[in-house]
N, C-alpha and C positions, 0 to 999 in steps of 0.2 A: 504493500500500500504506500510506503514511503516513496517508492519509485514513481508511482502515479502522481503523488503530490508534488514531487520534484518536477516532473514533466509539465504539470499544470502551472507551477510557479514560473517556469521558463516561458510557457505560452503567454502568460499575462505580461511578462516583460517584452516579449516579441510584439504582442498586440499593442502595447503602449508605444513602442518604437515605430511600428508600421503606421499606426494612426497618426502619430506625430508628423510623419512625412506625407500624409494624405493618400496613402496607398489603398487601392481597392483590393481587398483580400477576404478570404473565408477559409475556414477549416473544412476539410473534406475527409472522406474515407473513414477508417475505424475511429480516429479521434473525434470526428463529428458524431459518429454513432455513440461513443462514450459520453460526450457532452449532452446528448439527448437522453441518456439513461438506457440505451438499448443494449449496451455491452458493458462488461465490468473491467475491461482492460483495453489497452492499445499499445502497439510497439513504437511507432514513430508518429510524427505529426506531419500531415500533408497540408501544406498551405497553398491554396489556389489563389492566383492573382490575375488581375486584368493584364492583358498583354502590354498595354502602354505603361503599366507600373512595374513590370518585371525587373527592369534594371534597378529602380529605386529599392525594390524589395530585396534583390540580391545584394546590393551595397549595404543595406541595413543588416542583413543576416551575416555578411562577411565581417562587418565591424563588431558583431556580437560574438562571433565564434570562428570556426574554420570551414572553408569550402572543401568538400570532399570530391574525389574523382568519381564520376558516375559512369556506369557502363551502359552502352546503348541497349535498348530493349526491342524485341521482335513483336511484342504485343501492343506497344504504345508508340505514338508518333506525335507527342505533344510538341507544341511550338517552342516551348522552353521547359527544361527540366534541369534543376540544379539541386545538389545535396549539400547539406551543412551539418555541422555538429555544434550545438550551442550548449555549453555547460553540461556536456555529456549526453545531450538529447539529440537524436537524429531528426533532421527536418528535411522534408522534400518540398522544394518550391516548384510549382507547376503553373505554367501559363498556356492557355489553349489546349487543355487536356484533351487528348485524342486517343481513343481505343480502336484498335483494328479488329474487324470481324472478317477474317480471311484477308482479302485485299481491300476491303471497304473501310475507310476511316470514318469514325463517328466522333465529332468534335463537341466538347462540352465547355465552351469558353465561359469565363467569369466576366461579366460586363458591369460597368459602373451602375447601370440602371436595374440590375437584378434585385428583386426584393428578397432579402435574406432574413432568416430567423437569427436570433441572438441568444446566447447563453451567458448568464452572469457568472463571472469568475473573479473572486476577490475584488469586486467593485468595477471590474472591467467588462465591457460588452464585447463578447467574442462572436463575430459573424460566422454563421454556419450555412454551408450549401444545403440545398433542399434534399429531402429524402427521395423525392421523385427523380431528381437528377442522378443520385447515387444508386437508386434501384436500377435505372437504365444502364449505368456504368457497370454495376455488378453483373447484370444479365449478360452484357457483352463480354465481360471478363471471365465468364464461366464460373461464377460464384453463387450457386443456387442457395447455399446456406444464408448468405447475406440478403439475397432477394426475398427469401421466405421470412427472414427476420423483419425486414422492412414492411413486407406485405401484411404480416401479422400485426405489427404495430399500427399501421395505417388503418387496417380493418377495425381494430380496437378503438382507435380514435374516432371512427365514424359510427361507433355503436354496434358494429357487426360482431357476431360471435363465431 
């Protein structure tokens, strides 16, 4: 549990720094699910950013920690993918998130105009990408466990059993 608390403290510091620079960003993937109460753990923090803010976000994370060497992926073709380690926490910075389905790219960009949910964390508003977006991403990624988790949650939210 201390590991999760440490990751969340780092996230609040990153949030403060990104917000201070006016970066459009949101948490995605398993950390987003955790912040919504759908899972009880997460490994790293996936930060989605608007493409026009990717440089500012990368500069901010570089100043807070170290940039890691990232390996190319055969499943993703995001417009920007950088990895960082901030205070021992692995951070993936992604702009223009794109998942390949065979040879077909499916892009899930974060835009300034996106309506985002927020989680409160130590007085900091943490923007979260939508569950619907991540349901589509997980379906393309071949993650039926995550799709089912989101479907079950959304069905419960809508009063379905």
